[in-house]
N, C-alpha and C positions, 0 to 999 in steps of 0.2 A: 507246868507252864511257868516260865519266868515272868517276873513282874518288873516293871520299870517305873521310875518316879515321874518321868515325863517323856514326851516325844524326842526331845534332845538326847536324853539318856538312852532311849531305844536306838536311835540312829548311831550314836557313838559306840554302842555295844555290837553293832553289826560289822561284818568284814569291810575293810576299807574300800574294797573294789565296788561295793554297792552303796556306800554312804551318799555319794553325789546323786545317784538315782533316787534314793529315798528323799533327799532334800528337794529334788525336782518334783517328785510326786506330792510332797507336802505343800510346796508352793502352788501347784496346780489345784489341789483340793481347797486350800485356804482362799485362793483367788475366786474360785467358783462358788464357795460357800463361806463368804466373809463373816457371817454372823454365827457360824457353828462354833461350838465349844470343842476345843481340842483336849483329848484325854487319852489314857491307855485303858483299853478294855479287851478282855480275852488275850492279854499279853501283846497287843499290837496297837499302833496309832489308830485312833477312832475319832470321828467327827460327828458331833451330836447336835441335832436341832431339837424338836420335840421328842424324837426318837433317834436311834443311830442312823446316820446318813450313809457313811462308808467307813470301812476299815482298810488298811493295807499292811502288808508284812513282807519282810525279806525271807524268802525260802531258799532252798539249796540251789535250784536252777532257774528261778523266776521270781518276779515280784508279784505277789498276790494282791489283787484288788477285790474287795468284797462289798459290792454295792447293793446287796439284797437280790433275791430271785427276780423281782419285778423289773429291775434295771437290766439284768442279763437277758431276760425275755424281750424287753423293749428294743434292745440294741443288738439282738442276735444276728441280724443280717450284716451288721458292721463288725462283728466279732469272729467271722468265719476263719480268719487266719490265726486265731488264738485258741488255746485249749481252754475250755470253759466247763463249768459244772453248774449246778442249780443256782448258786449264789456267788460264784468265784470266777474271776478272769485271771488267767495266768499269763503275765507279760514276760517274755524271755529276756534275760539279761543281754542277749546277743543282738537285740534290736532297740532302736530308740523308742522312748515312750510315745504312744499315740496321743499327743497333747490335746488335740481338738476333740478326739473321742472321749478322753477322760473328762475333759471339761463339760461336754454334753451330758455324760453320765451323771456327774456330780450335780449339775444344774437340774437334771431330771429328778434326782433324789430330793433336792431342796424343794422343788415344786410339789412332789408327792408328800413330803413332810408337812408342808403348809396346809395341805388338804385334810390331813389326819386330825382327828379330834384330840 
């Protein structure tokens, strides 16, 4: 697993074709979770409250959003057009980011995080 000193370094290390999409994702996450700490964890951009809120990463054919299994379950009915797994949403590079949905997911994670001990 590669390590990066910061999210800026991570984005600059990705293919130019996906850098703007990564910046857009970063802006969506930071707007929805303004008090989260931005870091690199598991080799990808990570946003932390009391615990990890969300991660995202550039993959070969998609942008992976990792909001925990609870968020994927909560929004499953809105994710039917995307490939998902237990804790991952695969957003294809061929479509615009679902900004409203991403914002709702991140805000859900922030609310969950506030409830945790």
